[in-house]
C-alpha positions as CSV (number, residue, x, y, z in Angstrom):
1,M,15.2,-17.5,-18.0
2,L,15.9,-20.8,-19.2
3,L,12.4,-22.3,-18.4
4,R,10.9,-19.4,-20.1
5,F,13.1,-20.1,-23.2
6,L,12.2,-23.7,-23.1
7,F,8.4,-22.9,-22.7
8,V,8.7,-20.7,-25.7
9,I,10.4,-23.9,-28.0
10,F,7.8,-25.9,-26.6
11,A,4.9,-24.1,-27.5
12,S,6.0,-23.2,-30.7
13,A,6.8,-26.9,-31.7
14,S,3.7,-28.0,-30.4
15,G,1.7,-25.2,-32.5
16,F,3.7,-26.6,-35.6
17,L,3.0,-30.2,-34.9
18,V,-0.5,-30.0,-34.0
19,T,-1.3,-27.8,-37.6
20,L,1.0,-30.6,-39.5
21,Q,-0.8,-33.3,-37.9
22,F,-4.9,-32.3,-38.1
23,L,-4.6,-29.7,-40.8
24,D,-3.2,-28.7,-44.1
25,E,1.0,-28.8,-44.3
26,R,0.9,-25.2,-45.8
27,L,-0.8,-23.9,-42.4
28,S,2.1,-25.7,-40.4
29,L,4.1,-22.2,-40.4
30,I,0.9,-20.5,-39.0
31,G,1.0,-23.2,-36.0
32,L,4.8,-22.4,-35.3
33,F,3.9,-18.7,-35.2
34,G,0.5,-18.7,-33.4
35,G,2.6,-21.0,-30.8
36,L,5.4,-18.4,-30.4
37,I,2.9,-15.4,-30.0
38,I,0.9,-17.4,-27.3
39,S,3.8,-18.5,-25.3
40,I,5.1,-15.0,-25.2
41,L,1.7,-13.5,-24.4
42,A,1.8,-16.0,-21.5
43,I,5.0,-15.1,-20.2
44,L,4.0,-11.2,-20.3
45,F,0.4,-11.9,-18.8
46,A,2.6,-14.0,-15.7
47,E,4.5,-11.0,-15.2
48,K,1.9,-8.5,-15.3
49,V,-0.3,-11.0,-12.6
50,K,2.6,-10.9,-10.1
51,N,1.7,-7.3,-8.7
52,T,-2.3,-7.5,-9.5
53,P,-4.5,-7.8,-6.8
54,L,-6.3,-11.4,-6.4
55,R,-9.6,-10.2,-7.1
56,V,-8.9,-8.6,-10.5
57,V,-7.2,-12.0,-11.4
58,L,-10.0,-13.8,-10.3
59,G,-12.5,-11.5,-12.3
60,G,-10.5,-11.6,-15.3
61,S,-9.9,-15.3,-15.5
62,L,-13.7,-15.8,-14.9
63,G,-14.5,-13.0,-17.7
64,L,-12.1,-14.9,-20.3
65,I,-13.4,-18.3,-19.6
66,I,-16.9,-17.1,-20.0
67,G,-16.1,-15.2,-23.0
68,L,-14.0,-18.2,-24.7
69,I,-17.2,-20.3,-24.0
70,V,-19.6,-17.7,-25.8
71,A,-17.2,-17.6,-28.5
72,N,-17.2,-21.2,-29.3
73,L,-20.7,-21.5,-28.9
74,F,-21.1,-18.7,-31.9
75,I,-18.4,-19.8,-33.9
76,Y,-19.0,-23.6,-33.7
77,P,-22.0,-24.0,-36.1
78,I,-20.1,-22.0,-38.9
79,V,-17.0,-24.2,-38.4
80,M,-18.6,-27.5,-39.0
81,K,-20.5,-26.2,-41.9
82,Y,-17.7,-24.3,-43.5
83,F,-14.8,-26.9,-42.3
84,N,-13.5,-27.7,-45.8
85,N,-12.5,-23.9,-46.3
86,T,-9.8,-23.9,-43.7
87,L,-7.9,-20.9,-43.9
88,P,-10.8,-18.2,-43.7
89,I,-12.7,-20.6,-41.0
90,L,-9.2,-20.6,-38.7
91,T,-9.0,-16.7,-39.3
92,I,-12.8,-16.2,-38.1
93,Y,-12.4,-18.8,-35.5
94,F,-9.3,-17.3,-34.0
95,L,-10.2,-13.6,-34.4
96,T,-13.8,-14.4,-32.7
97,N,-12.1,-16.2,-29.6
98,C,-9.5,-13.1,-29.4
99,I,-12.3,-10.4,-29.5
100,I,-14.8,-12.3,-27.5
101,G,-12.5,-13.4,-25.2
102,Y,-11.0,-9.9,-24.5
103,I,-14.3,-8.4,-24.1
104,G,-15.0,-10.9,-21.1
105,L,-11.5,-10.0,-19.7
106,S,-12.1,-6.6,-19.4
107,I,-15.3,-7.1,-18.3
108,G,-14.5,-9.5,-15.5
109,T,-11.3,-7.6,-14.2
110,G,-13.5,-4.2,-13.9
111,K,-16.0,-6.1,-11.8
112,G,-13.4,-8.2,-9.7
113,D,-14.7,-6.2,-6.3
114,D,-18.2,-7.6,-7.1
115,I,-17.0,-11.0,-7.8
116,E,-15.4,-11.2,-4.6
117,S,-18.3,-10.1,-2.5
118,W,-20.5,-12.4,-4.4
119,A,-17.9,-15.1,-3.5
120,S,-17.4,-14.1,0.1
121,N,-21.4,-14.1,0.6
122,L,-21.2,-17.7,-0.8
123,G,-18.9,-18.5,1.6
124,V,-16.2,-19.3,-1.3
125,I,-13.9,-16.9,-0.2
126,G,-13.9,-16.7,3.5
127,G,-16.9,-15.1,5.2
128,G,-17.9,-13.3,8.2
129,T,-17.3,-9.6,9.5
130,V,-13.9,-10.4,10.9
131,E,-12.6,-12.0,8.1
132,S,-13.6,-8.9,5.8
133,R,-11.8,-6.7,8.2
134,D,-8.6,-8.3,7.8
135,R,-8.9,-8.5,4.0
136,M,-9.4,-4.6,4.2
137,V,-6.6,-2.9,2.4
138,K,-4.6,0.3,3.8
139,I,-3.6,2.6,1.2
140,I,0.0,4.1,1.8
141,D,0.9,7.8,1.0
142,T,4.5,9.1,0.8
143,S,4.8,10.7,4.0
144,V,4.4,7.1,6.0
145,I,6.9,5.8,3.7
146,I,9.5,8.3,4.1
147,D,8.9,8.2,8.1
148,G,9.5,4.6,8.3
149,R,8.0,3.8,11.3
150,I,5.6,1.4,9.4
151,A,8.2,-1.1,8.9
152,D,8.6,-1.0,12.4
153,I,4.8,-1.8,13.2
154,C,4.6,-4.4,10.7
155,D,7.6,-6.2,12.8
156,T,5.6,-6.2,15.7
157,G,2.4,-7.9,13.8
158,F,0.1,-5.1,14.7
159,V,-0.7,-4.6,10.9
160,E,-2.0,-7.3,9.0
161,G,-3.6,-7.3,5.6
162,T,-2.6,-5.8,2.2
163,L,-0.4,-2.6,2.0
164,V,-1.3,-0.7,-1.4
165,I,1.2,1.7,-2.8
166,P,-0.1,3.5,-6.0
167,Q,2.2,4.1,-9.0
168,F,1.5,7.8,-8.6
169,V,3.2,7.4,-5.1
170,L,6.0,5.9,-6.2
171,G,6.4,8.4,-8.6
172,E,6.4,11.0,-6.1
173,L,8.7,9.3,-4.0
174,Q,11.0,8.8,-7.0
175,Y,10.6,12.6,-7.7
176,I,11.8,13.4,-3.9
177,A,14.7,10.7,-4.4
178,D,16.0,12.4,-7.5
179,S,15.9,16.0,-5.9
180,S,18.8,18.2,-5.9
181,E,18.6,19.6,-2.3
182,P,20.4,16.8,-0.2
183,I,17.8,16.6,2.3
184,K,15.0,15.7,0.2
185,R,17.2,13.3,-1.8
186,A,18.3,11.3,1.6
187,K,14.6,11.2,2.6
188,G,13.3,9.6,-1.0
189,K,16.1,7.0,-0.7
190,R,15.2,6.5,3.0
191,G,11.8,5.8,1.8
192,L,12.8,3.6,-1.3
193,D,14.9,1.5,1.3
194,I,11.7,1.1,3.6
195,L,9.6,-0.1,0.6
196,Q,12.0,-2.7,0.1
197,R,12.1,-3.5,3.8
198,L,8.1,-4.0,3.5
199,Q,8.4,-6.3,0.3
200,K,10.7,-8.8,2.1
201,H,8.4,-8.6,5.2
202,S,6.6,-12.1,5.6
203,G,3.9,-10.8,7.7
204,V,2.2,-8.4,5.2
205,E,1.4,-8.2,1.6
206,V,2.7,-5.4,-0.6
207,E,0.8,-4.6,-3.4
208,I,1.5,-1.9,-6.2
209,T,-1.3,-0.9,-7.9
210,D,-1.7,1.1,-11.6
211,K,-4.8,2.5,-10.8
212,D,-5.2,6.4,-11.4
213,Y,-7.1,9.2,-11.7
214,P,-5.5,11.3,-14.9
215,K,-8.4,14.0,-14.1
216,I,-7.4,14.5,-10.7
217,K,-3.9,16.5,-10.4
218,E,-3.1,16.2,-6.5
219,V,-1.6,13.1,-5.3
220,D,-3.9,13.5,-2.2
221,A,-7.2,13.9,-3.9
222,K,-5.9,10.5,-5.9
223,L,-5.7,8.8,-2.4
224,V,-8.9,9.8,-1.3
225,A,-10.4,8.5,-4.7
226,L,-8.6,5.5,-4.4
227,A,-9.7,4.5,-0.7
228,K,-13.4,5.4,-1.8
229,E,-13.3,2.8,-4.8
230,S,-11.5,0.1,-3.0
231,K,-13.3,0.9,0.3
232,G,-10.0,0.6,2.0
233,K,-8.0,3.1,4.7
234,I,-5.6,5.6,4.2
235,L,-2.5,5.3,6.3
236,T,-0.8,9.1,6.7
237,N,1.1,11.2,8.8
238,D,-0.4,14.1,6.7
239,Q,-2.7,16.0,9.0
240,N,-4.1,17.7,6.0
241,L,-4.9,14.5,4.3
242,Y,-6.1,13.2,7.4
243,K,-8.8,16.1,7.7
244,I,-9.5,15.9,3.8
245,A,-10.2,12.1,3.9
246,E,-12.3,12.4,7.1
247,L,-14.5,15.1,5.6
248,Q,-15.0,12.8,2.4
249,G,-16.0,9.8,4.8
250,V,-12.8,8.1,4.4
251,S,-11.1,6.1,7.1
252,V,-7.5,7.2,8.1
253,L,-5.0,5.7,10.1
254,N,-2.4,8.3,11.4
255,I,0.7,7.1,12.7
256,N,1.5,9.8,14.8
257,E,-1.6,9.4,17.0
258,L,-0.7,5.7,17.5
259,A,2.7,6.8,18.6
260,N,1.0,9.4,20.9
261,S,-1.5,6.8,22.4
262,L,1.3,4.8,23.1
263,K,3.3,7.5,25.1
264,P,3.8,6.6,28.9
265,V,0.8,8.3,30.9
266,V,2.5,11.2,33.3
267,M,0.5,13.3,35.4
268,P,0.6,16.5,37.1
269,G,2.5,16.1,40.5
270,E,4.5,13.3,39.4
271,A,8.4,13.4,39.9
272,M,11.0,12.2,37.0
273,N,14.7,13.0,36.2
274,I,15.7,14.5,33.4
275,L,18.8,15.8,31.6
276,V,18.7,19.5,30.5
277,I,19.9,19.9,27.0
278,K,19.2,23.4,25.7
279,E,17.6,26.6,27.0
280,G,13.5,27.2,26.4
281,K,12.1,30.1,24.8
282,E,11.2,31.9,28.0
283,H,13.8,33.7,30.6
284,G,15.3,30.9,32.7
285,Q,13.7,28.1,31.2
286,G,15.7,24.7,30.1
287,V,14.5,21.8,28.0
288,G,14.9,18.1,28.2
289,Y,13.2,15.2,26.8
290,L,11.9,11.8,27.5
291,D,12.9,8.5,25.9
292,D,9.9,8.9,23.6
293,G,10.9,12.4,22.4
294,T,8.3,14.1,24.4
295,M,9.7,17.6,25.4
296,V,10.0,18.7,28.9
297,V,10.2,22.3,29.8
298,I,11.8,23.2,33.1
299,D,11.3,26.7,34.9
300,N,14.5,28.0,36.4
301,A,17.0,25.2,34.7
302,R,18.8,27.4,32.2
303,K,21.8,27.7,34.5
304,L,21.9,23.8,34.8
305,L,22.3,22.9,31.2
306,G,23.9,19.4,30.7
307,K,23.0,18.2,34.0
308,N,20.5,15.8,35.3
309,V,17.8,17.3,37.5
310,D,15.0,16.2,39.7
311,V,11.6,17.8,38.6
312,L,8.0,17.8,39.6
313,I,5.4,17.9,36.5
314,T,3.1,20.8,36.6
315,S,1.0,20.7,33.7
316,I,0.6,18.8,30.3
317,L,-0.1,20.4,26.9
318,Q,-1.6,18.0,24.2
319,T,-1.4,19.1,20.9
320,A,-2.1,18.0,16.9
321,S,1.7,17.7,16.8
322,G,2.4,16.0,20.0
323,R,2.7,16.5,23.7
324,M,4.5,19.0,25.8
325,I,5.6,18.8,29.9
326,F,5.8,21.6,31.9
327,S,7.6,21.0,35.1
328,R,9.8,22.8,38.1
329,L,12.9,21.9,39.8
330,R,11.8,19.4,42.4
331,E,13.6,21.3,45.3
332,E,12.1,24.8,44.5
333,A,8.7,23.1,44.2
334,K,9.1,21.4,47.8
335,G,10.6,24.8,49.3
336,E,7.4,26.4,48.1
337,F,5.1,23.5,49.3
338,A,7.1,24.2,52.8
339,Y,6.6,27.7,52.9
340,A,2.6,27.5,52.2
341,N,2.3,25.2,54.6
342,A,4.0,27.1,57.2
343,H,1.9,30.1,56.5
């Protein structure tokens, strides 16, 4: 805060002294207020740029520079011809630079992706398909933030590049955190905590984007539109969003699929030891769980609730929501095997 205050004082004093020395004394106050306004705008711009993608900053800067060059080329002959009439010339000079500079800035920020692609092709900003893939953004939806496993995945170093969080996703998360329902409110607050954890993580870059699509009402549809525009991937746990995005040609990373692919491989006939936790849906069944949360259904184990039992796997069922393992008590399975061999 002190540095900003000193910067404002310095800019205002500089504007005052420049106009006092090179122009009319009566214009010194204009220089003072001009320096003040420019310093405040510079501080606001610096704050805005913190959460702005690099390609947008580069595009905007290039556009602004070109705009100012064009403005000065256009106004320079007029300044040289009518320099004696100082106040009107300064006004015209200032307005011309502001208008054309702003036009250049607007065009540059809108063409940030094209500028980055052009620079990449020339080798100015990296090059090659590998580096391009590393820079590919991953757009996070609300379900992934609330789920929380994305923070653990980032800790392992398997996720690289930029994680983009749209403002409309933050709005949905804030709405959940402010819910009157305790469970929803707890999920929303957990999601906000996960976001803070991600922002402090040194291995990934978290980017908040203001990009919105007012004509699109649904958050899922906005995510798909943003992914198409930015040529990024959607990171989600929502199966419906997964299907919608794939139908529209958008790449999707599903954390549930990642978790399922990392579960230990088990085959029918293998033996394992399971704690029977609760009763199953069918008569006589007991239910236990592996360390990774996979449900194990055990025939005739209802009478053994609270005990560890040895089982043999009979079959495995893979569903969209996960995996289920069906098994039988090892002693029963061995008895049936011995009986079958005897006959």
